[in-house]
C-alpha angles and dihedrals in degrees: 000000000000096000097042095102092050092048090052090046089052093050092053094039094055094043095049104026091088095046096069092092123070124236127171115135130088128231137193125275120267140224111269094218090069096053123119094210136159110222114228142113096204129015130192131177137176122203145093136308120204122203126189133171092177137337092282095048112055137123141172123218134180116250143178121214126199127180131183102196115258090351119067142354122200122187113188116196110214117171087176120042110269095001111112115203098168142009137197118202122187125179136154091282102051146288136295126195118198123200104196094182096060097025096238138120143197127209138178130177118218094260090056091047090055093048098045100036102026087234140099118234114226119212088189091057094054093045092046095051094046095052102028107253132127126258130184122218112229092029128101118215129011120351124222140185093267089065087069139056106253130212134161128233109188106303092340129091123222120204120193132181135174121201123171102315095335126105119196126191134179133185113207131182122231090273089059092249113147115244098177143346139202134201115189140171133161099295107016139053126188119190127181132180135188135218137175103030117214120224113208128200089261093055095253118147116221123173114240095199128043129176123192128189126192122203131185101202106311093336119103108225098183151306133244124195129193118197113182112203098176127021128189127182132202096003125144108258143161117262097176110145105173119151113232112250093235094057118107121226121240120217121229091252092050091052093051090051091053092052093046095051 
């Protein structure tokens, strides 16, 4: 399959993109009135995901996204409607990548992620970026504006926060809707921006388009784009994430070799 390598790259990129920044300490709880929070219990979206490593290596694939707030995220990669070729599952315990084509999977819990990558994966970071709400590294629970240094630029609000070696930055409009965000440490920088907000029937704002870029120093490593075509909130849905018994498990070194080839 011509796009198989890019699909696999996407699966790993999404799962690990947000684990490049370290996070380990706890912080106090915050006042709920200062939260930039999207209100939902369950979230589902159908649309496209674009992946590019450079101008010559890019692809778009269909995808379904399901989120059970503060519990589990499932991204199903479907180049053909209804035909799943890969899946990323993230919950509070760890991550699982499923390769339906070759009947194999890869999994790491958060302790293993820290040991192998010298980083702590953040479920809150992935959820926040996908639905357009703030998160604060080094803080357990919901983030709010008071976790950041606040300044105003015209009619926009800038939020900045430093934790350990991580710098976070958000740009919000006067309705406290996130326009863009940055995570940065010594060697990596992740930036994401939103367009076309979606207004649900419960007055929740969710961005329909998201673009992420990952840099190592001045070098652009890749881009990921999320384009939600249909969004539903608070619907009953299946969050089953079992790995089929006949799937073989990939080791961490085997996965890295697949991505490098």
